C-alpha positions in Angstrom: 0.3 0.1 0.0 1.2 3.1 -0.9 2.2 5.9 2.0 -0.2 8.4 1.1 -3.5 5.3 1.1 -1.8 3.9 4.5 -2.0 7.6 5.9 -5.5 8.4 4.9 -6.7 5.3 6.3 -5.2 6.1 9.9 -7.5 9.0 10.0 -10.4 7.9 8.6 -13.3 7.3 11.2 -12.6 3.4 11.5 -8.9 3.9 11.4 -6.4 3.1 14.0 -6.3 6.7 15.7 -9.9 6.2 16.5 -9.5 2.7 17.6 -6.7 3.2 19.9 -8.2 6.5 21.6 -11.6 6.9 21.6 -11.2 11.0 22.0 -10.0 11.1 18.5 -11.5 13.3 16.4 -11.3 13.1 12.7 -10.3 16.6 11.3 -10.2 17.4 7.3 -7.5 19.8 8.4 -5.2 17.3 10.0 -5.4 14.8 6.7 -4.8 17.3 4.3 -1.2 17.8 6.6 -0.3 14.5 6.8 -1.1 13.8 3.5 0.9 16.7 1.9 3.7 15.7 4.8 3.7 12.0 3.3 3.9 13.3 -0.2 7.1 15.2 0.6 8.6 12.2 2.1 8.1 9.8 -0.9 9.5 12.8 -3.1 11.6 14.5 -1.3 12.3 18.4 -0.8 11.1 21.1 1.5 7.4 21.4 3.1 6.0 24.3 5.2 3.3 24.2 6.8 1.1 26.6 9.3 -1.3 24.5 11.0 -3.4 26.5 13.3 -4.5 25.5 16.9 -6.3 22.2 16.9 -5.6 21.0 13.6 -3.4 18.5 15.7 -0.3 18.8 13.6 1.7 16.2 16.0 -0.6 13.6 14.4 -0.5 14.7 11.3 3.6 14.5 11.1 3.7 11.8 13.4 1.8 9.2 11.5 3.3 9.8 7.9 6.5 10.0 9.3 6.3 6.5 11.4 4.2 4.6 9.1 7.5 6.0 6.0 9.7 3.2 8.0 12.5 5.7 7.2 14.9 7.2 9.7 13.6 10.1 11.7 15.0 13.6 13.1 12.5 15.6 15.2 13.5 19.5 16.6 11.3 21.1 18.7 11.7 24.5 20.5 12.1 23.8 24.0 13.2 20.8 26.2 9.4 20.9 27.6 7.7 20.1 24.1 10.9 17.4 23.5 10.1 15.4 26.7 6.0 15.6 25.6 6.5 13.9 22.5 9.2 11.8 23.7 7.2 10.5 26.8 3.5 10.9 25.4 2.8 12.0 21.7 5.5 9.4 19.7 4.7 6.6 21.8 0.8 7.1 21.5 1.2 7.1 18.1 3.6 4.2 17.5 1.4 1.9 19.4 -2.0 3.0 17.9 -0.4 1.9 14.1 0.9 -0.9 16.1 4.6 0.0 14.9 7.9 -1.1 16.5 9.8 1.7 16.8 12.8 2.8 18.7 12.9 6.1 19.8 15.6 8.1 21.6 15.5 11.8 23.5 18.8 13.4 22.6 19.4 17.3 24.8 22.1 19.3 24.9 25.3 18.4 27.3 24.3 20.7 30.1 21.2 18.8 30.8 23.0 15.6 32.0 24.8 15.2 34.9 28.8 14.7 34.5 30.0 12.3 36.1 33.6 13.8 36.5 32.5 17.3 37.4 30.2 16.0 40.1 32.8 14.1 42.0 35.5 16.9 41.6 32.8 19.3 42.8 32.0 16.5 45.7 36.2 16.3 46.4 36.9 20.6 46.4 33.5 21.0 48.7 34.5 22.5 51.5 31.1 22.1 53.5 31.2 26.0 54.6 27.9 26.3 52.7 25.5 23.8 54.2 23.0 23.8 51.7 25.1 23.8 49.1 26.6 20.3 50.8 23.1 19.3 51.4 22.0 20.1 47.5 25.3 17.8 46.5 24.8 15.3 48.8 20.9 14.9 46.7 22.4 14.7 43.5 24.9 12.2 44.6 22.4 9.8 45.8 20.2 10.3 42.6 23.3 9.7 40.6 24.0 6.6 41.9 20.5 5.2 41.0 19.7 7.2 37.5 20.0 5.6 34.2 19.4 8.6 31.8 21.2 11.3 34.2 18.6 13.8 32.9 18.5 16.6 35.2 15.2 16.7 34.3 14.6 13.9 36.5 15.1 16.3 39.7 12.2 18.7 39.8 13.8 19.9 42.7 17.0 20.9 41.2 15.9 24.4 40.0 16.9 25.4 36.2 18.8 28.6 38.1 20.3 26.8 40.6 24.3 27.6 40.9 25.2 23.4 41.5 24.2 23.0 37.6 27.3 24.3 36.2 29.8 22.1 38.6 27.8 19.3 37.7 26.9 19.7 34.5 29.7 19.6 31.4 30.1 22.0 28.5 32.3 22.1 25.0 34.2 24.1 26.6 35.2 21.9 29.7 34.4 18.3 28.6 37.2 16.1 28.6 36.0 13.8 25.5 38.0 10.5 25.2 40.4 11.6 27.9 37.6 11.4 30.6 37.9 8.6 33.6 34.2 8.2 33.3 33.8 7.8 29.4 32.4 4.5 29.8 29.1 5.9 32.1 28.9 8.9 30.8 25.3 9.9 30.4 25.9 12.0 27.3 28.0 9.6 25.4 24.9 7.2 26.0 22.3 9.2 24.6 24.7 9.6 21.6 25.1 5.8 21.6 21.0 5.3 21.8 20.3 8.1 19.3 22.5 6.2 16.4 20.5 3.2 17.2 17.0 4.9 17.2 14.8 5.4 14.4 13.3 8.1 15.6 15.3 10.8 17.6 13.6 13.8 19.4 16.1 16.8 19.7 15.7 20.3 19.9 16.5 23.3 17.8 19.0 24.6 20.0 20.7 21.5 19.2 20.4 21.1 16.0 22.2 24.6 15.6 24.8 23.8 17.7 25.6 20.8 16.2 25.5 22.8 12.8 27.9 24.9 14.0 30.5 23.2 16.3 29.5 19.5 15.8 28.1 19.3 19.5 26.4 16.4 19.5 27.1 13.9 17.2 25.0 15.1 14.5 27.4 14.6 11.7 27.3 10.9 12.2 23.7 11.0 12.5 22.3 13.5 10.3 23.8 11.4 6.7 21.8 8.6 7.9 18.3 10.3 8.3 16.0 10.5 5.6 13.2 13.1 7.6 13.8 16.1 9.0 10.6 17.6 11.2 10.8 21.1 13.0 7.8 21.6 15.2 7.6 25.3 16.2 9.4 26.3 13.1 8.9 29.9 14.2 12.0 30.0 16.5 14.0 28.4 14.2 15.5 31.7 12.7 16.2 33.5 16.0 17.4 30.6 17.5 19.8 29.5 14.7 21.3 33.1 14.6 22.5 32.0 18.2 24.8 30.2 16.9 25.8 30.7 14.0 28.0 33.9 14.7 30.7 34.1 18.1 30.7 35.8 21.1 32.9 36.7 24.0 31.9 36.9 27.6 32.9 37.6 31.2 30.9 34.4 32.1 33.2 32.1 29.8 36.1 33.8 31.0 35.0 33.4 34.7 34.1 30.1 34.3 37.5 29.2 32.9 39.2 30.9 35.9 37.7 29.0 38.5 38.3 25.6 36.6 41.6 26.5 36.2 42.0 27.5 39.9 40.2 24.5 40.9 41.9 21.8 38.3 45.4 23.5 38.8 44.8 22.9 42.6 44.1 19.3 42.5 45.5 18.0 39.3 48.9 20.4 39.5 50.0 21.9 42.7 52.8 22.9 43.1 53.4 23.5 39.4 52.1 27.0 38.8 50.5 30.1 40.7 46.9 28.9 39.7 45.6 31.4 42.2 47.5 33.7 40.9 46.3 33.0 37.0 43.4 32.5 37.5 42.8 35.9 39.4 44.3 37.5 36.5 41.6 36.3 33.9 38.8 37.3 36.4 40.8 40.8 36.8 40.4 41.3 33.2 36.7 39.9 33.1 36.2 42.4 35.4 37.8 45.1 33.8 35.8 44.3 30.8 32.7 45.1 32.7 33.5 48.1 34.4 34.7 49.8 30.8 31.7 48.9 29.0 28.9 49.0 31.9 29.8 52.9 31.8 26.7 55.4 31.2 24.3 52.1 32.1 24.4 49.0 33.8 22.0 46.7 31.5 20.8 46.8 27.9 22.0 46.2 24.3 24.6 48.2 22.4 25.2 48.4 18.5 28.0 47.8 17.1 31.1 49.8 17.6 34.1 51.6 15.8 37.4 51.9 16.4 37.6 55.6 17.2 34.5 55.7 19.6 34.7 55.6 23.2 33.1 52.3 23.1 35.4 50.7 20.6 38.6 52.0 22.3 37.3 50.3 25.3 36.6 47.6 23.8 39.8 47.6 22.1 42.0 48.0 25.2 40.1 45.0 27.0 40.9 42.9 24.5 44.4 43.2 24.5 44.4 42.9 28.6 42.3 39.4 28.0 44.7 38.2 25.2 47.6 38.9 27.6 45.9 36.9 30.3 44.8 34.1 28.4 48.3 33.8 26.6 50.0 33.5 30.1 47.4 30.8 31.0 48.2 29.2 27.4 51.6 29.0 27.8 51.6 27.9 31.7 49.6 24.9 30.6 51.2 24.3 27.7 54.5 23.1 29.5 52.4 20.5 31.8 49.9 18.9 28.8 51.2 15.6 30.0 50.2 15.7 33.3 46.7 15.4 33.2 43.3 15.5 30.3 41.9 18.6 32.6 45.1 20.6 31.7 45.1 19.6 27.9 41.1 20.7 27.9 42.1 23.9 29.7 44.9 24.6 27.4 42.6 24.3 24.2 40.2 26.6 25.9 42.7 29.2 26.3 43.2 29.2 22.7 40.0 29.0 22.0 39.5 32.6 23.9 42.5 34.1 22.3 40.8 32.9 19.0 37.6 34.9 19.9 39.7 37.8 21.1 41.2 38.2 17.3 38.0 37.7 15.4 36.7 41.0 17.6 39.8 42.9 16.9 39.0 42.5 13.3 36.1 43.8 11.5 32.6 42.7 11.2 31.7 40.3 8.1 29.3 41.5 5.5 26.0 40.8 6.6 26.4 40.1 10.3 25.9 42.8 13.0 27.8 43.0 16.0 26.9 44.2 19.3 27.9 44.5 23.1 25.5 42.9 25.7 25.3 44.2 29.0 23.2 41.8 30.9 24.1 39.7 34.1 27.4 39.4 32.4 29.0 41.4 29.6 29.6 39.5 26.0 30.4 40.9 22.8 28.5 38.9 20.2 28.4 38.7 16.4 26.0 37.0 14.4 24.4 36.9 11.0 20.8 38.7 10.3 19.2 35.6 9.6 20.2 31.6 9.0 19.2 31.5 5.0 22.7 30.9 3.8 23.0 28.3 6.6 19.9 26.8 5.1 20.6 26.7 2.0 24.4 25.9 2.4 24.5 23.2 5.1 21.0 21.8 4.9 18.8 21.9 1.7 22.7 21.6 -0.2 21.0 19.6 -3.2 24.7 19.1 -4.5 25.3 17.3 -1.3 24.8 13.2 -2.5 23.6 12.9 1.2 20.9 15.7 0.8 19.2 14.3 -1.9 15.7 12.7 -1.6 15.8 14.0 2.1 12.6 15.4 3.7 12.5 18.6 5.2 9.5 19.7 7.1 9.0 22.8 8.8 5.2 23.4 10.8 4.5 25.7 13.4 0.5 27.5 14.2 1.7 31.1 13.2 4.5 31.6 10.0 3.2 33.9 8.8 0.0 36.5 7.5 0.2 36.2 3.8 -0.4 33.2 1.3 3.4 32.4 0.6 4.4 32.8 4.6 7.1 35.1 3.8 7.9 36.0 7.4 9.2 32.9 8.2 10.1 31.6 4.9 12.3 34.8 3.7 14.8 34.7 7.0 15.0 30.9 6.7 16.0 30.7 2.9 13.4 28.3 1.5 11.6 30.7 -0.5 11.3 27.5 -2.9 9.8 25.3 -0.4 5.8 23.7 -1.0 3.6 26.2 1.0 0.5 24.7 2.9 -1.9 26.6 5.2 -4.2 24.8 7.6 -7.1 26.9 9.3 -8.0 26.2 12.9 -11.3 24.1 13.4 -12.4 25.9 16.1 -15.2 28.1 15.9 -13.7 31.1 17.2 -16.9 33.4 16.4 -18.4 31.5 19.3 -15.9 30.3 21.7 -14.3 33.6 22.2 -14.7 37.4 22.1 -11.8 40.0 21.5 -11.6 43.5 23.9 -9.9 46.2 23.6 -10.4 48.6 26.6 -10.0 51.9 25.2 -10.0 54.2 28.4 -6.6 52.7 29.7 -3.7 54.8 29.0 -1.6 54.5 26.2 1.4 52.0 26.8 4.0 55.2 26.7 2.2 56.6 29.4 3.9 55.6 32.9 0.4 54.9 34.4 -0.2 52.1 31.5 1.3 49.4 33.8 -0.8 50.4 36.9 -4.5 50.9 34.8 -3.5 47.2 33.3 -3.3 45.8 36.9 -6.4 47.3 38.0 -8.6 46.2 35.1 -7.0 42.6 35.4 -8.0 43.0 39.3 -11.5 43.4 38.5 -11.8 40.9 35.9 -9.9 38.4 37.8 -12.0 38.9 41.0 -15.3 38.3 38.6 -14.0 35.2 37.2 -12.1 33.7 40.4 -9.1 33.5 38.9 -8.9 31.8 35.8 -6.8 34.7 34.1 -3.3 34.7 32.3 -1.8 38.3 31.9 0.9 38.2 29.7 3.5 41.1 29.5 5.9 42.3 26.9 8.9 43.0 29.1 9.6 41.8 32.3 9.5 44.9 34.4 5.7 45.4 33.7 5.3 42.2 34.7 7.0 42.1 37.8 5.1 45.6 38.3 2.0 44.6 37.7 2.8 41.0 39.6 3.7 43.3 42.7 0.0 45.6 42.4 -1.9 42.4 41.7 -0.6 41.0 45.1 -1.8 43.9 46.8 -5.0 44.3 45.5 -6.0 40.3 45.7 -4.3 39.8 49.0 -6.5 37.9 51.1 -9.3 37.4 48.2 -9.6 33.8 46.9 -7.4 34.6 43.8 -4.0 33.4 44.1 -1.1 35.5 42.0 1.3 33.4 40.3 4.4 35.6 38.7 7.2 34.2 36.4 10.4 33.4 37.8 9.1 32.2 41.3 9.0 28.6 40.7 10.0 26.7 37.6 7.7 27.1 34.4 6.3 23.5 34.4 5.4 23.4 38.0 4.1 27.2 37.2 2.1 25.9 34.9 0.8 22.8 37.2 0.0 24.8 39.8 -2.1 27.2 37.7 -4.0 24.4 35.9 -5.0 22.7 39.1 -7.9 24.8 40.0 -10.9 23.3 41.3 -14.1 24.0 39.2 -16.6 23.3 42.7 -13.9 25.7 44.9 -14.4 29.6 44.8 -11.4 30.3 44.6 -8.2 30.4 41.4 -5.3 32.0 40.0 -4.4 34.5 37.7 -0.6 34.0 36.5 1.4 37.3 35.4 4.1 36.1 32.8 6.4 37.2 30.3 8.6 35.7 27.3 8.4 31.7 27.3 4.5 32.1 28.4 3.5 33.4 25.4 4.0 30.2 24.1 4.1 26.5 24.4 1.3 26.8 27.2 -1.7 24.5 27.0 -4.1 25.2 30.0 -7.5 24.0 28.3 -10.8 24.3 30.0 -12.0 26.1 33.3 -8.8 26.9 34.4 -8.0 29.7 32.0 -10.7 31.5 30.6 -9.4 35.4 30.0 -5.9 36.0 28.2 -5.0 39.6 29.2 -1.7 41.2 27.1 -0.7 44.2 28.2 0.2 45.8 24.8 0.9 45.0 21.0 3.9 42.8 20.5 6.7 45.1 18.6 10.1 44.0 18.6 12.0 45.8 21.0 13.8 49.2 19.1 16.9 48.4 21.0 18.0 45.2 19.8 20.4 45.2 17.6 19.3 42.4 15.1 16.1 44.6 15.1 17.8 47.8 14.1 20.4 46.1 11.9 17.1 44.1 10.3 15.3 47.1 9.8 18.2 49.2 7.9 18.7 46.2 5.3 15.1 46.2 4.3 15.2 50.4 4.2 18.7 50.2 2.0 16.3 47.6 -0.1 14.2 50.2 -0.5 11.3 48.5 1.7 9.5 49.2 4.6 10.9 48.4 8.0 7.8 48.6 9.6 5.7 46.8 6.7 7.6 44.1 6.1 9.3 43.4 9.4 8.2 45.0 12.3 4.6 44.8 11.9 4.8 41.3 10.8 6.5 40.5 13.8 3.8 41.5 16.2 1.2 39.9 14.4 3.3 37.1 15.0 3.7 37.5 18.6 0.4 38.4 19.4 -0.9 35.3 17.6 1.1 33.4 19.8 -0.2 35.0 23.1 -3.9 34.3 21.8 -3.5 31.0 21.1 -3.2 30.1 24.7 -7.1 30.9 25.2 -8.9 28.6 23.4 -6.9 25.1 23.2 -10.0 22.3 22.8 -13.7 22.7 20.8 -15.2 22.8 24.6 -13.4 26.4 25.9 -14.8 29.5 25.9 -12.8 32.6 26.7 -12.3 36.4 26.0 -9.1 37.7 24.6 -7.9 41.6 25.7 -5.4 43.6 24.3 -4.7 46.5 26.2 -3.4 48.6 23.5 -5.8 51.3 22.4 -3.8 51.4 19.0 -5.3 47.8 18.2 -8.6 50.1 17.5 -7.6 53.6 16.8 -4.4 52.9 14.4 -4.6 52.1 10.7 -2.1 48.9 10.9 -4.2 47.8 13.7 -6.6 46.6 11.7 -3.9 44.2 9.9 -3.0 42.9 13.4 -6.6 42.3 13.9 -6.7 40.7 10.8 -4.4 38.3 11.8 -5.8 36.9 15.1 -8.6 34.3 14.9 -12.3 35.8 13.8 -13.5 36.0 17.4 -16.4 38.1 18.2 -15.5 42.0 18.8 -16.4 43.5 22.2 -17.0 47.2 21.4 -17.7 48.6 24.8 -17.1 47.9 28.5 -20.8 46.9 29.0 -20.2 44.2 26.5 -17.2 43.1 28.0 -18.7 42.9 31.5 -21.4 41.0 30.2 -19.5 38.1 28.0 -17.5 38.0 31.7 -20.7 37.7 33.8 -21.6 34.7 31.3 -18.3 33.0 31.7 -18.9 33.1 35.5 -22.1 31.4 35.2 -22.0 28.8 32.3 -20.2 25.7 32.3 -17.4 24.9 30.0 -20.0 24.1 27.1 -21.9 27.5 27.2 -21.4 30.1 24.5 -20.3 33.4 24.4 -23.6 35.6 23.2 -23.3 37.1 19.8 
């Protein structure tokens, strides 16, 4: 039976998906997408699919991929989606189709316990910090029983824990084949499992890391793969540019200095003044931060020229960094026979020197250079997009191993026009086959959208306070069940603080991003009991705009503080805008506006997740209805009913409090 016939049969009401899962509902759009994926697998080439929320795109690409019998590489945007695919969706589909499939989950090395570094950390621990010592002891106990070494097995270990750098390896400090724990290495075992699997689940960060520095052994893996699928592909360009450039940071220098002192003291005591060498590196890192932070402690600064004050500060700092690392390299170069750790430190010192040389040269054409002043100082250079890399390294038809390979790119939001140019242009996919599949949800009856015109514009200093007041009243009416998304962390913190103050003592608990891990925070938000009067309002930014699935009663109101235009001080945004203007195009119309449309679609997509969901989207930015470009942004949203007045909003809100999740908003 041809692949397309098998795929079509799987999605029929009497097919294997329906038989294995009673909740499965046949959807014409899902079948349409699945058949397009099947054709691409049979013929090779690239397929770009925008599949609206509710289409069921995961099953639509998994069914043809598994039926094909080909080796499949599946990349997702986040580790959370990775775990969901590997732990739930992939096994469910394979079982339903009755296919024996060997599956492997492969993450970046920073997600796995490094047994050697754990041992080193325990050996040097002075127990002066009881909390740290206790944490290491818990990790050591887990290390004795874990099979995968995946830190996701330790939910009590916060992603921000300062223990993580001590118990995981990086490309810079990994000893590779010289490691004494090589045979038991969890990273190496994950790679071995991937090489033996039929379906390998990775993430976009790992894919591009490997594309640039061969971080995950993909050089061995990719040539054997016939089908490559990128889910949540809208993040591909921004993820890729992070890895296709290069950077030099104070964090890299400080990590090197800590490892130098630790390894030197343990493995080569007396051969050099390790404390002095390490302190010299700490000193040049501090000097770099001090010089570049003058006039502001945080933010992004675009480029630098030799005759600018920042250019002179960078040049002076690069000379000092190069001098300190040259001294380290010289000392380490005389001790290479002692231990593999010293060999790797020597290699790292030479890599830092190479980066100093790169930043001392002029910026490459088609790339942009900037200074990032955050928790650490970074000098960054990156391409404006990934188009060239995709064309030359992925879709290169001249490469024998690339011929016949199928590339599938899919997401719920890729672009407003039929050609999906917002995605295809920067990703080098202008010749790909394009498919747009509309959402099956009846948004006109399931959801409404409201723009409160009485609130101050986002540029007004009282805007966040007014958003908080509006959200407080609405959350009281709904007893929580509200997700408030902000475009900045500053607004998130301010609104969260104001809501806590106003809702203290009420039956609505305020949750704020960053206070718990994202997974734990989302689980708590979902845990609302419909039989109880209380609930939650979650205030979040950044990662909560997408990838959060809260169906049913727990979420009935999504509030967005303002239109999510790209930040004007972002160096990539500025450079991309300048490039468009140089081509005679409008940066606002062709770049900034499409980016805002996509981001708003992602945020709005948190509201309706199932056919039975009902809710209201509120955008606290009057520009959506007062500016000409607002009509274009509104048109990019699902066709929700528009509430024109505060009275209509209150009526819709009251209905949600009285009705079950099957009630509809009045029309």
